[in-house]
VOPAGU-2260 file (C-alpha; in pm, 1 decimal, decimal comma):
REM VOPAGU-2260
SITE   aa  ch    i         X         Y         Z
SITE  MET   A    0    -167,6   -5637,4    2940,6
SITE  SER   A    1     193,1   -5556,0    2888,5
SITE  VAL   A    2     203,0   -5239,7    3097,0
SITE  ARG   A    3     -22,5   -5245,6    3410,1
SITE  PRO   A    4    -211,0   -4909,0    3442,5
SITE  LEU   A    5    -166,9   -4673,7    3749,6
SITE  ILE   A    6    -478,7   -4652,1    3922,0
SITE  GLY   A    7    -522,5   -4380,6    4196,2
SITE  VAL   A    8    -761,6   -4444,9    4495,2
SITE  SER   A    9    -848,2   -4177,0    4722,8
SITE  THR   A   10    -812,9   -4264,2    5095,9
SITE  TYR   A   11    -933,7   -4176,5    5437,7
SITE  LEU   A   12    -765,1   -3960,9    5709,2
SITE  GLU   A   13    -848,4   -4094,0    6050,6
SITE  THR   A   14    -740,1   -3988,9    6391,9
SITE  GLY   A   15    -673,0   -4227,8    6692,1
SITE  THR   A   16    -587,0   -4511,8    6462,8
SITE  ARG   A   17    -370,1   -4787,2    6645,8
SITE  TRP   A   18    -154,4   -5040,3    6499,2
SITE  GLY   A   19     128,9   -5211,0    6714,0
SITE  VAL   A   20     262,0   -4966,4    6967,3
SITE  TRP   A   21     134,4   -4658,6    6760,4
SITE  GLU   A   22    -166,8   -4466,4    6805,3
SITE  LEU   A   23    -133,3   -4183,0    6519,9
SITE  GLU   A   24    -337,2   -3982,7    6260,0
SITE  ALA   A   25    -338,5   -4217,9    5948,8
SITE  ALA   A   26    -410,9   -4205,5    5581,3
SITE  LEU   A   27    -588,5   -4546,4    5514,9
SITE  LEU   A   28    -804,8   -4759,0    5291,1
SITE  PRO   A   29    -965,9   -5080,4    5330,9
SITE  ALA   A   30    -744,3   -5345,1    5158,1
SITE  GLY   A   31   -1034,7   -5450,6    4944,5
SITE  TYR   A   32   -1004,7   -5153,2    4723,1
SITE  PRO   A   33    -600,3   -5187,6    4616,0
SITE  ARG   A   34    -675,3   -5561,1    4585,6
SITE  LEU   A   35    -964,3   -5496,1    4359,6
SITE  VAL   A   36    -760,8   -5296,1    4132,0
SITE  GLN   A   37    -450,2   -5543,6    4135,6
SITE  ARG   A   38    -681,4   -5852,3    4061,1
SITE  ALA   A   39    -846,6   -5660,6    3773,5
SITE  GLY   A   40    -462,1   -5591,7    3620,2
SITE  GLY   A   41    -386,3   -5257,3    3749,3
SITE  LEU   A   42    -128,3   -5089,6    3983,3
SITE  ALA   A   43    -288,9   -4917,1    4297,5
SITE  ALA   A   44    -165,0   -4600,1    4404,3
SITE  LEU   A   45    -322,4   -4430,7    4716,3
SITE  LEU   A   46    -411,2   -4072,9    4710,3
SITE  PRO   A   47    -443,1   -3930,6    5065,9
SITE  PRO   A   48    -604,8   -3609,2    5103,6
SITE  ASP   A   49    -409,7   -3304,2    4990,9
SITE  ALA   A   50    -458,9   -2951,8    4878,2
SITE  PRO   A   51    -720,4   -2927,3    4616,2
SITE  GLU   A   52    -492,8   -2731,1    4385,1
SITE  ARG   A   53    -262,8   -3026,5    4364,1
SITE  ALA   A   54    -533,1   -3260,9    4220,2
SITE  ALA   A   55    -456,1   -3175,2    3856,9
SITE  ALA   A   56     -96,9   -3263,8    3922,3
SITE  ALA   A   57    -185,7   -3600,8    4087,6
SITE  VAL   A   58    -418,9   -3695,1    3810,7
SITE  GLU   A   59    -187,7   -3602,6    3521,6
SITE  ARG   A   60      26,2   -3901,5    3653,0
SITE  LEU   A   61    -248,8   -4139,9    3664,2
SITE  ASP   A   62    -420,6   -4360,5    3412,7
SITE  GLY   A   63    -735,5   -4407,0    3600,5
SITE  LEU   A   64    -904,0   -4274,4    3913,8
SITE  VAL   A   65   -1128,5   -4453,2    4195,2
SITE  ILE   A   66   -1298,2   -4223,8    4443,8
SITE  ALA   A   67   -1354,8   -4458,6    4729,7
SITE  GLY   A   68   -1632,9   -4503,5    4987,2
SITE  GLY   A   69   -1671,0   -4333,1    5316,8
SITE  PRO   A   70   -1829,9   -4071,0    5522,2
SITE  ASP   A   71   -2126,3   -3865,5    5407,0
SITE  VAL   A   72   -2085,0   -3559,9    5188,5
SITE  ASP   A   73   -2120,9   -3235,8    5358,3
SITE  PRO   A   74   -2479,8   -3129,5    5278,0
SITE  SER   A   75   -2357,9   -2766,0    5217,0
SITE  ARG   A   76   -2176,7   -2915,2    4907,8
SITE  TYR   A   77   -2518,8   -2951,5    4734,7
SITE  GLY   A   78   -2709,3   -2647,8    4907,4
SITE  ALA   A   79   -2909,1   -2849,5    5180,9
SITE  GLU   A   80   -2939,1   -2821,3    5546,5
SITE  ARG   A   81   -2788,1   -3094,1    5741,8
SITE  SER   A   82   -3028,8   -3365,4    5841,2
SITE  PRO   A   83   -3006,4   -3521,9    6201,2
SITE  ARG   A   84   -2948,1   -3873,6    6025,8
SITE  THR   A   85   -2637,8   -3747,0    5834,4
SITE  GLY   A   86   -2315,5   -3849,5    5980,1
SITE  PRO   A   87   -2007,9   -3626,8    6068,9
SITE  PRO   A   88   -1838,5   -3453,0    5776,5
SITE  ALA   A   89   -1516,2   -3521,4    5622,9
SITE  PRO   A   90   -1380,6   -3183,2    5577,7
SITE  GLU   A   91   -1038,2   -3310,8    5464,5
SITE  ARG   A   92   -1186,9   -3532,9    5189,2
SITE  ASP   A   93   -1477,6   -3341,3    5037,0
SITE  PRO   A   94   -1261,1   -3072,0    4874,1
SITE  TRP   A   95    -970,9   -3289,1    4785,4
SITE  GLU   A   96   -1204,9   -3562,7    4613,1
SITE  LEU   A   97   -1413,0   -3293,9    4442,7
SITE  ALA   A   98   -1105,0   -3143,5    4291,2
SITE  LEU   A   99    -980,9   -3488,0    4187,4
SITE  ILE   A  100   -1316,2   -3548,5    3998,1
SITE  ASP   A  101   -1297,9   -3210,3    3841,5
SITE  ALA   A  102    -945,4   -3285,7    3716,6
SITE  ALA   A  103   -1016,5   -3646,0    3589,5
SITE  LEU   A  104   -1315,5   -3501,6    3390,0
SITE  ALA   A  105   -1106,3   -3236,9    3237,6
SITE  ALA   A  106    -833,5   -3430,0    3142,3
SITE  ASN   A  107   -1052,8   -3750,1    3026,7
SITE  VAL   A  108    -887,3   -3976,6    3286,8
SITE  PRO   A  109   -1115,6   -4274,6    3338,8
SITE  LEU   A  110   -1309,0   -4245,5    3663,2
SITE  LEU   A  111   -1491,9   -4475,9    3888,3
SITE  GLY   A  112   -1690,2   -4370,9    4206,0
SITE  ILE   A  113   -1783,5   -4612,8    4462,1
SITE  CYS   A  114   -2057,5   -4550,5    4729,4
SITE  ARG   A  115   -1957,9   -4203,9    4835,8
SITE  GLY   A  116   -1752,6   -4155,3    4528,7
SITE  MET   A  117   -2056,6   -4197,8    4325,2
SITE  GLN   A  118   -2256,1   -3974,6    4534,5
SITE  LEU   A  119   -1955,6   -3705,9    4508,2
SITE  LEU   A  120   -1962,2   -3749,0    4134,5
SITE  ASN   A  121   -2318,2   -3630,1    4138,3
SITE  VAL   A  122   -2250,7   -3351,9    4359,1
SITE  ALA   A  123   -1961,2   -3235,6    4152,7
SITE  LEU   A  124   -2197,8   -3218,4    3870,4
SITE  GLY   A  125   -2461,2   -3010,5    4059,3
SITE  GLY   A  126   -2686,4   -3302,3    4174,1
SITE  THR   A  127   -2825,0   -3358,4    4523,9
SITE  LEU   A  128   -2856,0   -3646,1    4760,3
SITE  VAL   A  129   -3112,8   -3794,9    4965,0
SITE  GLN   A  130   -2974,3   -3758,0    5330,7
SITE  HIS   A  131   -3123,8   -4079,9    5473,5
SITE  LEU   A  132   -3254,1   -4408,1    5330,6
SITE  ASP   A  133   -3366,8   -4696,1    5492,2
SITE  GLY   A  134   -3317,6   -5062,5    5387,3
SITE  HIS   A  135   -2953,6   -5049,6    5236,4
SITE  ALA   A  136   -2742,5   -5084,4    5565,2
SITE  GLU   A  137   -2940,7   -5324,3    5776,8
SITE  VAL   A  138   -2683,2   -5409,9    6039,3
SITE  VAL   A  139   -2416,3   -5144,9    6154,7
SITE  GLY   A  140   -2075,5   -5240,2    6024,9
SITE  VAL   A  141   -2204,1   -5539,8    5801,3
SITE  PHE   A  142   -2239,4   -5536,2    5458,6
SITE  GLY   A  143   -2574,7   -5659,7    5308,7
SITE  GLU   A  144   -2672,2   -5772,2    4949,1
SITE  HIS   A  145   -2928,2   -5708,4    4721,9
SITE  ALA   A  146   -3018,7   -5709,2    4328,0
SITE  VAL   A  147   -2960,0   -5425,8    4078,9
SITE  LYS   A  148   -3085,6   -5422,2    3747,2
SITE  PRO   A  149   -2902,7   -5250,5    3466,1
SITE  VAL   A  150   -3045,5   -4989,6    3229,6
SITE  PRO   A  151   -3010,8   -5138,2    2866,6
SITE  GLY   A  152   -2787,0   -4946,2    2642,7
SITE  THR   A  153   -2570,3   -4780,3    2908,2
SITE  LEU   A  154   -2202,9   -4823,7    2982,5
SITE  TYR   A  155   -2264,9   -5037,8    3283,1
SITE  ALA   A  156   -2522,6   -5244,3    3102,7
SITE  GLY   A  157   -2247,1   -5321,9    2852,3
SITE  ILE   A  158   -2023,5   -5420,4    3142,3
SITE  VAL   A  159   -2286,3   -5625,1    3337,6
SITE  PRO   A  160   -2590,4   -5693,4    3117,7
SITE  GLU   A  161   -2782,4   -5915,0    3360,6
SITE  GLU   A  162   -2940,1   -5843,5    3693,1
SITE  THR   A  163   -2671,1   -5909,4    3957,5
SITE  SER   A  164   -2657,0   -5939,1    4351,3
SITE  VAL   A  165   -2406,2   -5683,7    4478,4
SITE  PRO   A  166   -2233,2   -5602,3    4834,8
SITE  THR   A  167   -2418,4   -5272,1    4973,6
SITE  TYR   A  168   -2375,2   -5053,3    5284,1
SITE  HIS   A  169   -2517,0   -4704,2    5242,0
SITE  HIS   A  170   -2789,6   -4465,7    5391,0
SITE  GLN   A  171   -2765,9   -4202,1    5137,9
SITE  ALA   A  172   -2831,4   -4187,8    4765,4
SITE  VAL   A  173   -2874,2   -3986,6    4459,3
SITE  GLU   A  174   -3180,5   -3762,9    4424,1
SITE  ARG   A  175   -3142,1   -3493,8    4165,9
SITE  LEU   A  176   -2901,7   -3598,5    3894,6
SITE  GLY   A  177   -2607,5   -3385,3    3819,3
SITE  GLU   A  178   -2566,9   -3233,9    3488,5
SITE  GLY   A  179   -2519,5   -3474,4    3186,1
SITE  LEU   A  180   -2533,0   -3756,5    3428,1
SITE  VAL   A  181   -2777,2   -4065,4    3337,8
SITE  VAL   A  182   -2903,1   -4350,5    3554,5
SITE  SER   A  183   -2753,7   -4678,2    3442,1
SITE  ALA   A  184   -2880,0   -4929,7    3729,4
SITE  TRP   A  185   -3150,7   -4931,3    3959,0
SITE  ALA   A  186   -3249,2   -5118,3    4276,3
SITE  ALA   A  187   -3589,9   -5292,2    4310,2
SITE  ASP   A  188   -3713,9   -5012,9    4571,3
SITE  GLY   A  189   -3620,8   -4756,7    4297,3
SITE  THR   A  190   -3289,8   -4641,1    4447,1
SITE  VAL   A  191   -3042,4   -4511,1    4184,8
SITE  GLU   A  192   -2757,9   -4761,3    4214,0
SITE  ALA   A  193   -2518,7   -4662,1    3909,0
SITE  ILE   A  194   -2479,6   -4328,7    3710,3
SITE  GLU   A  195   -2265,9   -4237,6    3417,5
SITE  LEU   A  196   -2176,1   -3980,8    3167,5
SITE  PRO   A  197   -2233,2   -4047,1    2816,7
SITE  SER   A  198   -1957,6   -4226,9    2613,3
SITE  SER   A  199   -1873,4   -3924,2    2421,7
SITE  GLN   A  200   -1751,6   -3780,6    2747,2
SITE  GLY   A  201   -1513,4   -4052,1    2824,3
SITE  TRP   A  202   -1515,8   -4339,9    3081,2
SITE  VAL   A  203   -1710,6   -4220,7    3393,6
SITE  LEU   A  204   -1916,8   -4448,2    3606,2
SITE  GLY   A  205   -2034,2   -4439,4    3954,9
SITE  VAL   A  206   -2175,3   -4750,0    4149,5
SITE  GLN   A  207   -2365,4   -4717,6    4485,0
SITE  TRP   A  208   -2253,5   -5058,1    4607,1
SITE  HIS   A  209   -1916,7   -5202,2    4712,0
SITE  PRO   A  210   -1746,5   -5411,6    4443,8
SITE  GLU   A  211   -1414,0   -5427,3    4652,2
SITE  MET   A  212   -1635,7   -5655,2    4902,8
SITE  GLY   A  213   -1750,0   -5905,8    4628,1
SITE  THR   A  214   -1584,5   -6118,5    4366,9
SITE  ASP   A  215   -1715,2   -5969,6    4043,8
SITE  LEU   A  216   -1407,3   -5810,5    3876,0
SITE  ARG   A  217   -1594,6   -5673,7    3569,8
SITE  VAL   A  218   -1654,7   -5312,8    3668,3
SITE  MET   A  219   -1291,4   -5266,3    3779,1
SITE  GLN   A  220   -1169,9   -5469,1    3465,9
SITE  ALA   A  221   -1355,2   -5232,7    3238,0
SITE  LEU   A  222   -1184,8   -4932,0    3427,1
SITE  VAL   A  223    -859,2   -5084,9    3388,1
SITE  ARG   A  224    -913,9   -5167,1    3013,0
SITE  SER   A  225   -1013,2   -4806,6    2950,4
SITE  ALA   A  226    -706,7   -4682,5    3147,0
SITE  SER   A  227    -485,2   -4878,5    2945,9
């Protein structure tokens, strides 16, 4: 690859973050995300929350986009009442990342949603979420692992054709699919583990697991190839 494509990754915005002598509001991202982009052959650019109207200008400068994991999507975004099991909202992330997704879809920029990012992709296209799911985050703050099975003939199956074990940590999941989306991988318990748009609509994939916490580069390499 002679020119490494620029892959934007959305970030958190956290208060009370401490490093060294400083305790300040911080735009941050677990290092696994940019490292995965770099190992897959791309250049990583961090996209901290910003005004939604600036999303299209940001996406214009990118070759590919990753919407990272993080807090639960606000249920009001998909017309649901908040469950007691739903975590605190991220009011600075939801509108920004939804605008990034809309801009990437409009501009045909390759898009990968990871965990929350997959759920937000589904919501952006009119889908809904299960607000609590047992068995996919066994220990607080510790990634688990389980198998996912690809759906033959999908984009994901073309990247990872066999059943694989993946790093997982989530308590919400896709319920009703957004417009145009198809399921491209399942967990053994019937949880939707990957969704995508048909190839005629560009390279658009969401995975419920956390590839940045594993060693399998294939999903990110496929994004980087498409972004090239």
